[in-house]
C-alpha positions in Angstrom: 29.7 -1.9 -19.5 29.8 1.9 -19.4 32.3 3.7 -17.2 30.9 5.8 -14.4 32.8 8.5 -12.6 31.3 9.5 -9.2 32.7 12.5 -7.3 31.6 13.8 -4.0 31.9 17.3 -2.7 34.8 17.4 -0.2 34.1 18.1 3.4 36.8 20.0 5.3 36.8 21.3 8.8 35.6 24.9 8.7 35.8 27.8 11.1 33.0 29.1 13.2 29.9 29.8 11.1 30.9 27.0 8.6 30.6 23.2 8.7 31.0 21.4 12.0 34.5 19.7 12.3 32.8 16.8 14.0 31.3 15.7 10.7 34.5 15.7 8.7 35.0 12.3 7.0 38.6 11.1 7.2 40.3 10.8 3.8 37.3 12.3 2.0 39.3 13.0 -1.1 41.1 9.6 -1.1 44.5 11.2 -1.2 45.8 8.8 1.5 46.4 5.1 0.5 48.3 2.0 1.6 49.1 -0.7 -0.9 46.8 1.0 -3.4 43.8 1.0 -1.1 42.2 4.1 0.5 42.8 4.5 4.2 39.8 4.6 6.5 37.5 3.0 3.9 36.4 -0.6 3.4 35.2 -2.8 0.6 32.6 -5.6 0.9 30.6 -7.7 -1.6 28.2 -10.5 -1.0 30.2 -12.9 -3.2 33.6 -11.7 -2.0 34.7 -10.4 -5.4 35.5 -6.9 -6.6 37.8 -4.1 -5.4 38.1 -0.5 -4.5 41.5 1.0 -5.3 43.1 4.4 -5.6 43.2 5.9 -9.1 45.6 8.9 -9.5 44.4 11.6 -11.8 40.8 10.5 -12.0 39.5 12.8 -9.3 37.0 15.5 -10.1 39.7 18.2 -9.7 42.5 16.1 -11.1 43.6 14.4 -7.9 43.0 10.9 -6.8 39.7 9.0 -6.8 38.8 5.5 -5.9 38.0 3.1 -8.7 35.4 0.4 -7.9 35.3 -2.6 -10.1 32.7 -5.3 -9.5 31.7 -8.0 -12.1 29.3 -10.0 -9.9 25.5 -10.2 -10.0 24.9 -9.5 -6.3 25.4 -6.4 -4.2 28.5 -4.5 -3.0 29.2 -1.7 -0.5 32.1 0.8 -0.1 32.0 2.3 3.4 33.7 5.0 5.4 35.2 3.6 8.6 34.3 6.7 10.6 31.3 6.5 12.9 29.8 9.8 13.9 28.0 10.3 17.2 24.5 11.6 16.8 21.3 11.9 18.8 17.6 11.4 17.8 16.3 14.4 16.0 19.6 15.5 14.5 19.5 16.4 10.8 22.2 15.8 8.2 22.8 16.4 4.5 25.0 14.1 2.4 25.8 15.2 -1.2 27.7 14.0 -4.2 28.4 14.5 -7.9 28.5 11.8 -10.5 29.2 11.3 -14.2 29.8 8.4 -16.5 30.1 7.3 -20.1 26.6 5.7 -20.1 23.6 5.2 -17.9 24.5 3.5 -14.6 23.2 3.9 -11.1 24.9 4.4 -7.7 23.3 4.9 -4.3 24.7 7.1 -1.5 23.4 6.2 2.0 23.6 7.3 5.6 23.5 4.1 7.8 22.0 4.2 11.3 23.5 2.3 14.2 22.2 1.8 17.8 24.3 0.2 20.5 26.7 -1.0 17.8 24.0 -2.7 15.8 22.5 -1.7 12.5 19.1 -0.1 12.8 18.7 0.9 9.2 20.8 0.5 6.1 19.6 3.9 4.9 17.9 6.7 6.8 18.6 9.1 4.0 20.7 9.7 0.9 20.2 9.6 -2.8 20.5 7.4 -5.9 20.7 8.6 -9.5 21.2 7.2 -12.9 24.0 9.4 -14.4 25.4 10.0 -17.9 28.3 12.1 -19.3 27.4 15.3 -17.5 28.0 15.9 -13.8 24.8 15.1 -11.8 24.4 16.1 -8.2 23.4 13.5 -5.6 21.9 15.1 -2.5 19.9 13.7 0.3 19.1 14.3 4.0 18.7 12.2 7.1 16.8 12.8 10.3 18.2 10.6 13.2 15.5 8.2 14.5 14.9 7.0 18.0 17.5 4.5 19.2 20.2 5.7 16.8 23.5 6.9 18.4 25.9 6.6 15.4 25.9 6.9 11.7 28.3 6.3 8.8 28.3 6.9 5.0 28.6 4.3 2.3 28.1 3.7 -1.4 26.1 0.7 -2.5 24.9 -0.9 -5.8 24.2 -4.3 -7.3 25.4 -6.1 -10.4 28.4 -5.3 -12.6 29.8 -1.9 -11.8 32.8 0.2 -12.9 32.7 3.4 -10.8 35.1 6.2 -9.8 34.2 8.0 -6.5 35.7 11.1 -4.9 35.3 13.8 -2.2 32.7 12.8 0.4 30.5 15.4 2.1 28.4 15.3 5.3 27.0 18.5 6.8 24.5 19.4 9.5 20.9 20.5 8.6 18.6 19.6 5.8 18.2 21.2 2.4 15.0 23.2 1.7 11.9 21.4 0.4 10.0 22.6 -2.7 6.8 24.5 -2.0 3.6 22.9 -3.2 0.1 24.5 -3.5 -3.1 22.9 -2.3 -5.2 21.0 -4.8 -8.3 22.5 -6.3 -10.1 19.8 -8.2 -13.1 19.9 -10.6 -15.8 18.9 -8.1 -18.0 21.5 -6.5 -19.3 19.1 -3.9 -18.0 15.8 -2.7 -18.5 13.0 -5.2 -20.3 10.1 -3.5 -21.5 6.7 -4.8 -25.3 6.5 -5.2 -26.4 3.0 -4.3 -29.7 1.3 -4.0 -30.7 -0.9 -1.0 -28.9 -3.9 -2.3 -31.8 -6.0 -1.1 -31.5 -9.8 -1.1 -33.5 -12.8 0.1 -31.5 -16.0 0.8 -32.9 -19.4 1.7 -31.4 -20.7 4.9 -33.2 -24.0 5.2 -36.2 -25.3 7.2 -38.5 -23.2 4.9 -37.0 -20.0 6.2 -35.5 -17.0 4.3 -33.1 -14.3 5.5 -34.0 -10.9 4.0 -31.6 -8.0 4.3 -31.1 -4.5 2.8 -28.6 -1.7 2.9 -28.6 1.2 5.3 -27.8 4.3 3.4 -25.7 7.3 4.6 -28.6 9.7 3.9 -31.1 7.7 6.0 -32.2 9.7 9.0 -31.1 8.7 12.5 -33.5 6.1 14.0 -35.2 5.2 10.7 -37.4 2.2 11.0 -38.6 -0.2 8.3 -41.5 -2.5 7.5 -41.0 -5.7 5.5 -43.8 -7.1 3.3 -44.1 -10.6 1.8 -46.1 -11.1 -1.4 -46.8 -14.7 -2.4 -48.3 -15.7 -5.7 -52.0 -14.8 -6.0 -51.9 -13.3 -2.4 -52.0 -9.8 -1.1 -48.9 -8.2 0.5 -48.6 -9.1 4.1 -46.3 -7.3 6.7 -44.1 -9.9 8.3 -42.6 -7.9 11.1 -44.8 -7.4 14.2 -43.0 -4.2 15.2 -41.0 -1.7 13.0 -37.5 -2.8 12.3 -35.0 -0.3 13.7 -32.1 -2.3 15.3 -30.9 -4.0 12.1 -31.7 -4.0 8.4 -32.6 -7.6 8.1 -35.3 -10.1 9.1 -35.7 -13.9 9.1 -39.1 -15.0 7.7 -40.1 -18.5 8.6 -42.9 -21.0 7.8 -42.7 -20.6 4.0 -43.8 -23.1 1.4 -40.9 -25.0 -0.3 -40.8 -24.3 -4.1 -43.1 -21.3 -3.9 -41.9 -17.9 -5.2 -42.1 -14.9 -2.9 -41.5 -11.2 -3.5 -40.3 -9.1 -0.5 -40.5 -5.4 -0.4 -39.1 -3.0 2.3 -40.7 0.3 3.0 -40.3 3.1 5.5 -42.2 2.1 8.6 -45.7 3.4 8.8 -46.0 4.4 5.1 -48.8 3.1 2.9 -48.5 0.3 0.3 -48.3 2.4 -2.8 -45.5 3.8 -4.9 -42.1 2.2 -5.3 -40.7 0.4 -2.3 -37.2 1.2 -1.0 -36.1 -2.2 -2.2 -37.3 -5.6 -3.4 -36.1 -9.1 -3.9 -37.5 -12.5 -5.1 -36.7 -15.9 -3.6 -37.8 -19.5 -3.9 -37.3 -21.5 -0.7 -35.7 -24.9 -1.4 -33.9 -27.5 0.7 -31.2 -27.7 -2.0 -30.6 -23.9 -2.2 -27.3 -22.5 -1.0 -27.2 -19.6 1.5 -25.3 -17.3 -0.8 -25.5 -15.6 -4.2 -23.2 -17.1 -6.8 -22.1 -15.9 -10.3 -21.0 -18.2 -13.0 -17.7 -17.1 -14.5 -17.3 -16.9 -18.3 -14.6 -19.6 -18.6 -12.9 -22.3 -16.7 -10.7 -20.2 -14.4 -10.3 -18.7 -11.0 -9.4 -15.1 -10.1 -7.0 -13.3 -7.9 -8.6 -9.9 -7.1 -12.0 -8.2 -7.5 -12.9 -4.6 -7.7 -16.5 -3.8 -6.8 -18.4 -0.6 -7.9 -21.4 0.5 -10.0 -20.2 0.2 -13.6 -23.4 1.2 -15.4 -25.1 3.7 -13.1 -28.1 1.6 -12.0 -27.2 1.9 -8.3 -26.2 -1.8 -8.0 -22.7 -3.0 -7.4 -20.9 -4.8 -10.2 -17.7 -6.8 -10.3 -14.3 -6.5 -12.1 -12.1 -9.6 -11.7 -8.4 -10.0 -12.4 -7.7 -13.6 -13.5 -6.2 -16.1 -13.1 -5.2 -16.5 -9.5 -1.5 -16.5 -10.1 0.9 -14.4 -8.0 4.7 -14.1 -8.7 6.9 -12.0 -6.4 9.6 -9.8 -8.0 12.2 -10.8 -5.3 14.8 -12.8 -7.2 14.6 -15.8 -4.8 10.8 -16.1 -5.5 10.5 -14.8 -9.1 9.7 -17.1 -12.0 8.5 -16.4 -15.6 4.8 -15.7 -16.0 3.1 -18.7 -17.6 0.3 -16.5 -19.1 -1.2 -13.0 -19.1 -3.6 -11.4 -16.7 -7.1 -10.6 -17.9 -9.6 -8.1 -16.5 -13.2 -9.1 -16.9 -16.4 -7.5 -15.8 -19.8 -8.8 -14.6 -22.9 -6.9 -13.8 -24.9 -7.3 -10.5 -26.9 -10.1 -12.0 -23.8 -12.0 -13.1 -24.0 -11.1 -16.8 -20.6 -11.1 -18.4 -19.8 -7.7 -19.8 -16.2 -7.6 -21.2 -12.7 -8.9 -21.0 -9.4 -6.9 -21.3 -6.1 -8.8 -21.7 -3.3 -6.9 -20.0 -0.7 -8.7 -22.2 2.9 -9.8 -21.7 4.0 -6.3 -20.7 2.4 -6.9 -17.3 3.8 -9.9 -15.4 1.5 -12.0 -13.2 1.8 -10.7 -9.7 0.0 -8.2 -7.5 3.0 -5.9 -7.5 3.0 -5.7 -11.3 -0.7 -5.3 -11.8 -2.5 -2.8 -9.5 -6.1 -2.1 -10.3 -8.8 0.2 -8.8 -12.5 0.5 -9.7 -14.0 3.9 -8.9 -16.2 6.7 -10.3 -13.4 9.3 -10.9 -15.4 11.8 -13.0 -18.6 11.9 -11.0 -21.0 10.6 -13.8 -22.3 7.8 -11.5 -20.5 5.1 -13.4 -17.2 3.7 -12.2 -14.0 3.6 -14.3 -11.4 0.8 -14.2 -7.8 1.9 -13.6 -4.9 -0.4 -14.4 -1.2 -0.4 -15.1 -0.6 -1.4 -18.7 2.2 -1.6 -21.3 2.7 -2.4 -24.9 3.6 -5.5 -26.9 5.9 -8.2 -25.5 8.9 -6.5 -23.8 10.1 -9.7 -21.9 13.8 -10.4 -22.0 15.3 -13.9 -22.5 14.5 -14.8 -18.9 10.9 -13.5 -19.0 11.6 -10.4 -17.0 9.9 -7.1 -18.1 12.6 -4.4 -17.5 11.9 -2.1 -20.4 9.2 -0.8 -22.6 6.5 1.9 -22.1 4.3 1.8 -19.0 1.0 3.5 -18.5 -1.8 4.2 -16.1 -4.8 3.5 -18.2 -8.5 4.3 -17.7 -11.1 1.9 -19.0 -14.8 2.6 -19.3 -16.4 0.5 -16.6 -19.4 -0.6 -18.6 -17.6 -1.6 -21.8 -13.9 -2.1 -21.0 -12.9 0.4 -23.8 -9.8 2.5 -23.2 -10.6 6.2 -22.7 -7.4 7.7 -21.3 -3.8 6.9 -20.5 -0.6 8.6 -19.4 2.9 7.5 -18.4 3.4 5.5 -15.2 6.2 6.8 -12.9 9.5 5.8 -14.5 11.9 3.1 -13.6 14.7 5.7 -13.2 16.7 5.7 -10.0 15.6 2.2 -8.9 18.6 0.2 -8.0 17.3 -3.2 -9.2 14.4 -4.9 -11.0 12.9 -6.1 -7.7 12.6 -2.6 -6.4 11.3 -1.1 -9.6 8.6 -3.7 -9.9 6.5 -2.5 -6.9 3.5 -0.5 -8.1 0.3 0.6 -6.4 -2.9 2.7 -7.0 -5.1 4.6 -4.6 -8.0 7.1 -4.7 -7.9 10.1 -2.4 -10.1 13.2 -2.0 -7.2 15.6 -2.0 -9.4 18.7 -2.0 -12.2 17.0 0.0 -14.5 16.9 -3.0 -12.7 15.4 -6.1 -11.8 11.7 -6.2 -8.1 11.9 -7.3 -6.0 9.0 -8.5 -2.7 8.3 -6.7 -0.2 6.4 -8.8 2.7 5.0 -6.8 6.0 3.2 -7.5 8.5 1.9 -5.0 8.5 0.5 -1.5 11.9 -0.6 -0.2 14.1 2.4 -1.2 13.3 4.8 -4.1 9.6 5.9 -3.9 7.6 8.0 -6.4 3.9 9.1 -6.4 1.9 11.2 -8.9 -1.6 12.5 -8.3 -4.2 13.0 -11.1 -7.8 14.1 -11.6 -9.9 12.6 -14.3 -12.5 14.8 -16.1 -13.8 15.0 -19.6 -12.0 11.8 -20.5 -8.6 13.3 -19.6 -6.1 12.7 -16.9 -4.6 16.0 -15.5 -1.6 15.9 -13.2 -2.1 17.6 -9.8 1.3 17.0 -8.1 4.4 14.8 -8.3 6.5 13.5 -5.4 9.7 11.6 -4.9 11.2 10.5 -1.6 14.5 12.3 -2.3 12.8 15.8 -2.1 12.0 15.3 1.6 15.7 14.7 2.5 14.9 12.8 5.7 13.5 9.4 6.6 11.1 8.9 3.7 13.2 6.5 1.7 12.2 2.9 1.9 9.1 3.6 4.1 6.6 2.0 1.7 4.0 -0.6 2.5 2.1 -3.3 0.6 -0.9 -0.9 0.3 -1.4 2.8 -0.1 -4.3 4.3 2.0 -6.0 7.6 1.8 -7.4 9.2 5.0 -8.0 12.7 6.4 -5.5 12.3 9.2 -5.3 16.0 10.2 -9.0 16.7 10.0 -8.8 19.5 7.5 -11.4 17.9 5.2 -8.8 16.8 2.7 -7.3 13.3 2.4 -3.7 12.6 3.1 -1.8 9.7 1.4 -0.3 7.1 3.7 2.5 5.3 1.9 3.5 3.1 4.8 5.7 4.4 7.6 5.4 7.9 6.1 2.5 10.1 4.9 2.1 12.8 2.3 -0.1 15.9 2.9 -2.9 16.5 0.5 -0.7 18.8 -1.6 1.9 16.1 -2.2 4.5 17.4 0.4 5.8 15.1 3.1 3.7 15.3 6.2 5.7 12.9 8.5 7.8 9.8 8.6 8.4 7.4 11.5 11.6 6.3 9.8 10.9 2.7 11.1 11.1 1.2 7.6 8.8 -1.0 5.5 5.6 -2.2 7.3 4.5 -5.7 6.3 1.0 -4.7 7.4 -0.7 -1.4 8.1 -4.2 -0.5 9.3 -5.7 3.0 9.5 -8.9 4.0 11.4 -10.3 5.1 14.7 -8.5 2.2 16.3 -8.6 3.6 19.8 -12.0 5.3 20.5 -10.6 6.7 23.8 -8.4 9.1 21.8 -9.4 11.9 19.5 -8.6 11.3 15.8 -7.3 8.4 13.8 -4.5 6.0 14.5 -2.3 3.6 12.4 -1.3 0.2 13.5 2.0 -1.2 12.0 3.8 -4.5 11.8 7.4 -3.6 10.8 9.4 -5.9 8.6 13.1 -4.7 9.2 14.7 -5.7 12.5 13.8 -3.4 15.4 15.0 -3.1 18.9 11.4 -2.1 19.9 8.2 -1.0 18.2 8.2 -3.8 15.7 4.4 -3.7 16.3 3.2 -0.2 17.2 0.3 2.2 17.1 0.9 5.8 16.0 -1.1 9.0 15.9 -2.2 9.3 12.2 -1.9 13.1 12.4 1.8 13.3 13.4 3.2 9.7 13.2 4.0 9.9 16.9 4.3 6.4 18.4 1.6 5.9 21.1 2.6 2.5 22.2 4.8 -0.3 20.8 6.1 -3.8 21.4 8.9 -3.4 23.9 11.0 -6.3 22.8 13.3 -6.7 19.8 11.9 -8.2 16.6 13.6 -9.7 13.5 10.8 -9.7 10.9 7.2 -9.0 11.8 5.5 -10.7 8.9 2.2 -11.2 7.0 -1.0 -9.2 6.9 -1.5 -9.1 10.7 -4.9 -8.1 12.0 -6.5 -4.9 13.4 -10.2 -5.5 14.3 -12.5 -5.3 17.3 -12.8 -9.0 18.2 -12.9 -8.7 22.0 -15.8 -6.9 23.7 -13.9 -6.7 26.9 -11.5 -4.0 25.6 -12.5 -0.8 23.8 -11.3 -0.3 20.2 -9.7 -2.6 17.7 -7.3 -5.4 18.8 -3.9 -5.6 17.0 -2.3 -8.9 16.1 1.1 -9.7 14.7 4.0 -12.1 14.8 7.5 -13.1 13.8 8.0 -14.8 10.4 10.3 -17.5 11.6 9.3 -18.0 15.2 5.8 -19.3 16.0 6.4 -18.7 19.7 6.5 -14.9 19.0 2.9 -13.9 18.6 1.2 -10.9 20.2 -2.3 -9.6 20.5 -2.6 -6.1 21.9 -5.5 -3.9 22.9 -6.0 -0.5 21.2 -4.5 1.0 24.4 -1.3 -1.1 24.2 -2.1 -3.8 26.8 -0.7 -7.2 25.9 -3.8 -9.4 25.9 -2.4 -12.7 24.7 0.5 -14.6 23.0 -1.8 -17.1 21.4 -1.2 -18.0 17.7 -4.0 -16.5 15.6 -1.8 -16.9 12.5 0.1 -14.2 10.6 -2.9 -13.1 8.5 -6.2 -13.7 10.4 -9.3 -12.3 8.5 -12.3 -10.8 10.2 -15.9 -10.0 9.2 -19.0 -8.4 10.8 -21.2 -11.5 10.7 -23.8 -11.7 13.6 -25.0 -8.1 14.0 -23.1 -7.4 17.2 -20.4 -4.6 17.4 -17.5 -7.1 17.2 -16.1 -8.8 14.2 -15.8 -12.5 13.8 -12.7 -14.5 12.7 -12.5 -16.3 9.4 -10.5 -19.4 10.1 -10.0 -21.2 6.8 -13.5 -21.8 5.7 -15.1 -21.4 9.2 -16.5 -18.2 10.7 -16.1 -18.1 14.5 -16.3 -15.8 17.5 -13.0 -15.0 19.0 -12.7 -17.5 21.9 -16.3 -18.5 21.1 -18.3 -20.9 19.0 -18.3 -21.5 15.2 -21.0 -19.6 13.4 -20.9 -21.3 10.0 -18.8 -22.3 7.1 -18.1 -20.7 3.7 -17.5 -22.4 0.4 -14.7 -21.6 -2.1 -11.6 -19.5 -1.5 -11.5 -16.3 0.5 -10.8 -13.2 -1.7 -12.1 -10.2 0.3 -14.7 -9.0 2.8 -17.1 -6.2 1.6 -20.7 -5.2 2.1 -22.1 -5.9 -1.3 -25.6 -7.1 -0.6 -28.0 -6.4 2.2 
């Protein structure tokens, strides 16, 4: 084990114009001790072992320091006994210096209290991996709502031999780095060019349901005519009046076993030239009311990316298989039994290619983010994935070393065309935290689809933005939570979402309970901690702009479920009672026509009596149990979504509308 020496800049009461005496930490230089232990400081470890004792002559300036020795595998904390009175909105800076004989990490944190109870174990601070040279630790904290006291502590996990000295806490925040706006390669916004996705599906009783896609460029009020062409018969229009309310039609009275061709055209146009869309169908009593694709192999799959891989205007499929998911948290983790494979199928179900991610990528959604998107504007989507090299597993099966890449695959062939380094494992305090990875696409300049590569959720967080052009990835900006100095640490979610929250025509990046501006600078942070679920959209149509609905995992005195203004992060309404762990994917969907906007659902992990359904305006509608992850889908052509309950589609507080086969993966408008 390498020896680490950690020294913190001393804080002494200053005269007017200097540091506030109210923030002076008692015994900051550890010169006062009793029985070899520093006065006004306390030691704790989860397994009860370890110690923090005074070490004469080991201080940064030759005085005393504290020597922390811990040989366990769990976590420890060394905390100041002084609680400082604060109020919401106050800003503080905590700083430190550290050095050691080898690489070892230590975290410095400001802990928030409210009414004597812990609100957050870290509202700011820093963590570094240090070597032989002195390295500065510096972080900031902005006091959140409900916080009335703070204190400072050091934390780490696993075997540690550390010297600490001279603690500093000062008012105000350090300056942030300036970042320019992004100017990407695109001259106009890159958009997906799709066909009508027309499909005809037998629905029994010699009837067929025909549907097609409404395109963004279709004029307002556009109407359609649908024609049926039977074998050896002329085309016949099947709709008595032009179709303008919906883009679908049920055609009845067909002959079982006969083949029909359907064509859709703009209403009132003659029967010549190419139709807007076409589809063939053979009505049959045995036919299933869905389109199926046979997989190339005897396996299931976990996730699917859907985009046009070959430029024909039809949506193709990229699967990640098999359907195995391992969580990095030590209580849930197990060794991966096999490797993930990515495999592609075209719109007709033809197998295109397979790419083995190998043993460097463990089997779990956190290890293996993937997006499918046309990043270079050539009309053909690329596949983006996290990759590695070789077999870097340790004796337990953990991947804690080895190169990591963000890799671009050609969508039509699966061939690698570009790669660059993934954000590093540096500064992450443990394997669990370093193993959280995500991908996102954002239009940072309003025109160019940019790739956002993200690492970290629960403490350290990193993000890098790239553009992809001429088969090359070019970095646009780089961000870490420590550069914001206040409230961004540990604010990550299970998803990264891009949206233009400030209506400037450029996408912002919503990491969770915090958001980055389009230039990679912090825009705002609620400071409420990791949300287990997060939804972004025009949730409340009675307000101008977008909103974000959160279900917050850490304990909260209030606002464990809340709606915030997406532009500023300001809480609009929140659950007024205390929560321990709002859990699962929640729901945010318009399921009740009696209330404008999207309803918001959430619940406690360990208490089934704690379930809440709120209106978009913050009215508690019900405490009924919809589950912790109810799914919804637009199914019956009205403005509300329907619930997916297991394999049944049903109206909220209404009848069942049908059943689905197989396992639910995602809801998306692929056909019709």
